[in-house]
FIZA-559291 format. One record per residue (C-alpha): residue in three letters; y, x, z. Coordinates in steps of 0.2 Angstrom, whole numbers. Example, Ala and Ser with C-alpha at 12.3 -4.5 7.8 and 13.67 -1.06 7.14 Angstrom:
BEGIN
<r><resn>ALA</resn><y>-22</y><x>62</x><z>39</z></r>
<r><resn>SER</resn><y>-5</y><x>68</x><z>36</z></r>
***
This chain:
BEGIN
<r><resn>UNK</resn><y>38</y><x>-34</x><z>109</z></r>
<r><resn>UNK</resn><y>24</y><x>-46</x><z>107</z></r>
<r><resn>UNK</resn><y>12</y><x>-43</x><z>120</z></r>
<r><resn>UNK</resn><y>24</y><x>-40</x><z>137</z></r>
<r><resn>UNK</resn><y>7</y><x>-33</x><z>146</z></r>
<r><resn>UNK</resn><y>6</y><x>-20</x><z>135</z></r>
<r><resn>UNK</resn><y>25</y><x>-14</x><z>136</z></r>
<r><resn>UNK</resn><y>21</y><x>-11</x><z>156</z></r>
<r><resn>UNK</resn><y>13</y><x>5</x><z>154</z></r>
<r><resn>UNK</resn><y>18</y><x>23</x><z>152</z></r>
<r><resn>UNK</resn><y>28</y><x>19</x><z>133</z></r>
<r><resn>UNK</resn><y>34</y><x>3</x><z>130</z></r>
<r><resn>UNK</resn><y>41</y><x>8</x><z>117</z></r>
<r><resn>UNK</resn><y>26</y><x>9</x><z>107</z></r>
<r><resn>UNK</resn><y>21</y><x>-7</x><z>108</z></r>
<r><resn>UNK</resn><y>41</y><x>-12</x><z>101</z></r>
<r><resn>UNK</resn><y>34</y><x>1</x><z>86</z></r>
<r><resn>UNK</resn><y>18</y><x>-11</x><z>85</z></r>
<r><resn>UNK</resn><y>28</y><x>-26</x><z>84</z></r>
<r><resn>UNK</resn><y>42</y><x>-21</x><z>71</z></r>
<r><resn>UNK</resn><y>27</y><x>-12</x><z>62</z></r>
<r><resn>UNK</resn><y>16</y><x>-28</x><z>62</z></r>
<r><resn>UNK</resn><y>33</y><x>-37</x><z>56</z></r>
<r><resn>UNK</resn><y>34</y><x>-25</x><z>42</z></r>
<r><resn>UNK</resn><y>15</y><x>-25</x><z>37</z></r>
<r><resn>UNK</resn><y>18</y><x>-43</x><z>34</z></r>
<r><resn>UNK</resn><y>35</y><x>-42</x><z>27</z></r>
<r><resn>UNK</resn><y>27</y><x>-27</x><z>15</z></r>
<r><resn>UNK</resn><y>13</y><x>-38</x><z>10</z></r>
<r><resn>UNK</resn><y>24</y><x>-52</x><z>3</z></r>
<r><resn>UNK</resn><y>35</y><x>-42</x><z>-4</z></r>
<r><resn>UNK</resn><y>22</y><x>-37</x><z>-16</z></r>
<r><resn>UNK</resn><y>15</y><x>-51</x><z>-19</z></r>
<r><resn>UNK</resn><y>29</y><x>-59</x><z>-25</z></r>
<r><resn>UNK</resn><y>35</y><x>-46</x><z>-32</z></r>
<r><resn>UNK</resn><y>21</y><x>-44</x><z>-45</z></r>
<r><resn>UNK</resn><y>20</y><x>-63</x><z>-46</z></r>
<r><resn>UNK</resn><y>38</y><x>-62</x><z>-53</z></r>
<r><resn>UNK</resn><y>31</y><x>-49</x><z>-66</z></r>
<r><resn>UNK</resn><y>22</y><x>-60</x><z>-74</z></r>
<r><resn>UNK</resn><y>6</y><x>-56</x><z>-63</z></r>
<r><resn>UNK</resn><y>4</y><x>-70</x><z>-50</z></r>
<r><resn>UNK</resn><y>-14</y><x>-71</x><z>-44</z></r>
<r><resn>UNK</resn><y>-15</y><x>-52</x><z>-36</z></r>
<r><resn>UNK</resn><y>-18</y><x>-48</x><z>-17</z></r>
<r><resn>UNK</resn><y>-9</y><x>-35</x><z>-7</z></r>
<r><resn>UNK</resn><y>-24</y><x>-24</x><z>-9</z></r>
<r><resn>UNK</resn><y>-27</y><x>-23</x><z>-28</z></r>
<r><resn>UNK</resn><y>-6</y><x>-23</x><z>-31</z></r>
<r><resn>UNK</resn><y>-8</y><x>-5</x><z>-20</z></r>
<r><resn>UNK</resn><y>-24</y><x>0</x><z>-30</z></r>
<r><resn>UNK</resn><y>-16</y><x>-2</x><z>-48</z></r>
<r><resn>UNK</resn><y>-1</y><x>9</x><z>-40</z></r>
<r><resn>UNK</resn><y>-12</y><x>19</x><z>-36</z></r>
<r><resn>UNK</resn><y>-22</y><x>21</x><z>-53</z></r>
<r><resn>UNK</resn><y>-1</y><x>22</x><z>-62</z></r>
<r><resn>UNK</resn><y>2</y><x>37</x><z>-50</z></r>
<r><resn>UNK</resn><y>2</y><x>53</x><z>-61</z></r>
<r><resn>UNK</resn><y>-3</y><x>43</x><z>-76</z></r>
<r><resn>UNK</resn><y>-21</y><x>51</x><z>-75</z></r>
<r><resn>UNK</resn><y>-37</y><x>41</x><z>-70</z></r>
<r><resn>UNK</resn><y>-44</y><x>39</x><z>-52</z></r>
<r><resn>UNK</resn><y>-62</y><x>39</x><z>-45</z></r>
<r><resn>UNK</resn><y>-66</y><x>23</x><z>-33</z></r>
<r><resn>UNK</resn><y>-67</y><x>37</x><z>-19</z></r>
<r><resn>UNK</resn><y>-49</y><x>44</x><z>-25</z></r>
<r><resn>UNK</resn><y>-42</y><x>28</x><z>-22</z></r>
<r><resn>UNK</resn><y>-50</y><x>25</x><z>-6</z></r>
<r><resn>UNK</resn><y>-46</y><x>42</x><z>1</z></r>
<r><resn>UNK</resn><y>-28</y><x>38</x><z>-5</z></r>
<r><resn>UNK</resn><y>-22</y><x>24</x><z>2</z></r>
<r><resn>UNK</resn><y>-35</y><x>26</x><z>17</z></r>
<r><resn>UNK</resn><y>-48</y><x>9</x><z>14</z></r>
<r><resn>UNK</resn><y>-61</y><x>11</x><z>24</z></r>
<r><resn>UNK</resn><y>-73</y><x>-3</x><z>14</z></r>
<r><resn>UNK</resn><y>-76</y><x>5</x><z>-3</z></r>
<r><resn>UNK</resn><y>-81</y><x>-15</x><z>-7</z></r>
<r><resn>UNK</resn><y>-65</y><x>-19</x><z>-4</z></r>
<r><resn>UNK</resn><y>-59</y><x>-7</x><z>-17</z></r>
<r><resn>UNK</resn><y>-74</y><x>-10</x><z>-30</z></r>
<r><resn>UNK</resn><y>-70</y><x>-30</x><z>-28</z></r>
<r><resn>UNK</resn><y>-51</y><x>-27</x><z>-31</z></r>
<r><resn>UNK</resn><y>-55</y><x>-16</x><z>-46</z></r>
<r><resn>UNK</resn><y>-68</y><x>-27</x><z>-54</z></r>
<r><resn>UNK</resn><y>-52</y><x>-42</x><z>-53</z></r>
<r><resn>UNK</resn><y>-40</y><x>-30</x><z>-59</z></r>
<r><resn>UNK</resn><y>-52</y><x>-25</x><z>-72</z></r>
<r><resn>UNK</resn><y>-55</y><x>-44</x><z>-78</z></r>
<r><resn>UNK</resn><y>-35</y><x>-49</x><z>-78</z></r>
<r><resn>UNK</resn><y>-35</y><x>-33</x><z>-92</z></r>
<r><resn>UNK</resn><y>-25</y><x>-24</x><z>-80</z></r>
<r><resn>UNK</resn><y>-35</y><x>-8</x><z>-77</z></r>
<r><resn>UNK</resn><y>-51</y><x>-2</x><z>-88</z></r>
<r><resn>UNK</resn><y>-67</y><x>8</x><z>-83</z></r>
<r><resn>UNK</resn><y>-73</y><x>22</x><z>-91</z></r>
<r><resn>UNK</resn><y>-83</y><x>41</x><z>-89</z></r>
<r><resn>UNK</resn><y>-77</y><x>58</x><z>-87</z></r>
<r><resn>UNK</resn><y>-92</y><x>67</x><z>-82</z></r>
<r><resn>UNK</resn><y>-104</y><x>56</x><z>-73</z></r>
<r><resn>UNK</resn><y>-90</y><x>49</x><z>-63</z></r>
<r><resn>UNK</resn><y>-83</y><x>31</x><z>-67</z></r>
<r><resn>UNK</resn><y>-64</y><x>34</x><z>-67</z></r>
<r><resn>UNK</resn><y>-50</y><x>19</x><z>-69</z></r>
<r><resn>UNK</resn><y>-35</y><x>20</x><z>-80</z></r>
<r><resn>UNK</resn><y>-21</y><x>6</x><z>-81</z></r>
<r><resn>UNK</resn><y>-22</y><x>-2</x><z>-98</z></r>
<r><resn>UNK</resn><y>-6</y><x>-6</x><z>-106</z></r>
<r><resn>UNK</resn><y>-7</y><x>-24</x><z>-100</z></r>
<r><resn>UNK</resn><y>-6</y><x>-16</x><z>-84</z></r>
<r><resn>UNK</resn><y>7</y><x>-4</x><z>-88</z></r>
<r><resn>UNK</resn><y>22</y><x>-19</x><z>-93</z></r>
<r><resn>UNK</resn><y>17</y><x>-26</x><z>-78</z></r>
<r><resn>UNK</resn><y>22</y><x>-12</x><z>-67</z></r>
<r><resn>UNK</resn><y>35</y><x>-6</x><z>-77</z></r>
<r><resn>UNK</resn><y>39</y><x>-28</x><z>-75</z></r>
<r><resn>UNK</resn><y>38</y><x>-24</x><z>-56</z></r>
<r><resn>UNK</resn><y>47</y><x>-9</x><z>-56</z></r>
<r><resn>UNK</resn><y>64</y><x>-14</x><z>-64</z></r>
<r><resn>UNK</resn><y>62</y><x>-30</x><z>-51</z></r>
<r><resn>UNK</resn><y>57</y><x>-18</x><z>-36</z></r>
<r><resn>UNK</resn><y>75</y><x>-10</x><z>-39</z></r>
<r><resn>UNK</resn><y>87</y><x>-24</x><z>-45</z></r>
<r><resn>UNK</resn><y>81</y><x>-32</x><z>-27</z></r>
<r><resn>UNK</resn><y>74</y><x>-21</x><z>-14</z></r>
<r><resn>UNK</resn><y>81</y><x>-4</x><z>-19</z></r>
<r><resn>UNK</resn><y>100</y><x>-11</x><z>-22</z></r>
<r><resn>UNK</resn><y>94</y><x>-19</x><z>-4</z></r>
<r><resn>UNK</resn><y>91</y><x>-6</x><z>3</z></r>
<r><resn>UNK</resn><y>107</y><x>5</x><z>-2</z></r>
<r><resn>UNK</resn><y>119</y><x>-7</x><z>9</z></r>
<r><resn>UNK</resn><y>108</y><x>-3</x><z>23</z></r>
<r><resn>UNK</resn><y>115</y><x>13</x><z>29</z></r>
<r><resn>UNK</resn><y>99</y><x>22</x><z>28</z></r>
<r><resn>UNK</resn><y>102</y><x>39</x><z>16</z></r>
<r><resn>UNK</resn><y>87</y><x>44</x><z>5</z></r>
<r><resn>UNK</resn><y>85</y><x>57</x><z>20</z></r>
<r><resn>UNK</resn><y>80</y><x>46</x><z>32</z></r>
<r><resn>UNK</resn><y>70</y><x>33</x><z>24</z></r>
<r><resn>UNK</resn><y>59</y><x>50</x><z>18</z></r>
<r><resn>UNK</resn><y>60</y><x>54</x><z>37</z></r>
<r><resn>UNK</resn><y>56</y><x>38</x><z>41</z></r>
<r><resn>UNK</resn><y>39</y><x>37</x><z>31</z></r>
<r><resn>UNK</resn><y>36</y><x>56</x><z>38</z></r>
<r><resn>UNK</resn><y>36</y><x>45</x><z>55</z></r>
<r><resn>UNK</resn><y>25</y><x>33</x><z>51</z></r>
<r><resn>UNK</resn><y>13</y><x>46</x><z>40</z></r>
<r><resn>UNK</resn><y>12</y><x>57</x><z>58</z></r>
<r><resn>UNK</resn><y>10</y><x>39</x><z>69</z></r>
<r><resn>UNK</resn><y>-7</y><x>32</x><z>57</z></r>
<r><resn>UNK</resn><y>-13</y><x>50</x><z>59</z></r>
<r><resn>UNK</resn><y>-10</y><x>46</x><z>80</z></r>
<r><resn>UNK</resn><y>-19</y><x>28</x><z>78</z></r>
<r><resn>UNK</resn><y>-31</y><x>34</x><z>66</z></r>
<r><resn>UNK</resn><y>-40</y><x>49</x><z>82</z></r>
<r><resn>UNK</resn><y>-37</y><x>35</x><z>93</z></r>
<r><resn>UNK</resn><y>-45</y><x>25</x><z>81</z></r>
<r><resn>UNK</resn><y>-60</y><x>35</x><z>82</z></r>
<r><resn>UNK</resn><y>-62</y><x>39</x><z>100</z></r>
<r><resn>UNK</resn><y>-60</y><x>21</x><z>103</z></r>
<r><resn>UNK</resn><y>-77</y><x>22</x><z>94</z></r>
<r><resn>UNK</resn><y>-85</y><x>32</x><z>103</z></r>
<r><resn>UNK</resn><y>-83</y><x>22</x><z>119</z></r>
***
């Protein structure tokens, strides 16, 4: 637990979960930045890496609002700045579908993401295989994390009205 004063209430396990989430969040961000650097793109932030992966998802262009919705980005300026940085690096390009601006991955971006996937498979996927966690276990954990994120989102909305 990172904060003993939070563990004295009716759910000390929630404090443990929060501390684990802090550690996981930092480790995950560090991992994606280092993996992308190893893939040949050393200057991206975690949000930029998440955005380029989301842009590539299902191999079809995305709108900025789609990206913000899927990645739960509250401030569209953060996402817009990230897209501009990715575009300046030649990893994504923008266009129009009707009146809407869309973002898609360039060939250079695809090459970087392919290298990222290969490194991820070799270093992370192989390591998690020896953990004893099955694919079903990992899917269950992911499901619980998504549900918990909903509770935290609702609590944040409630706190905003206090």
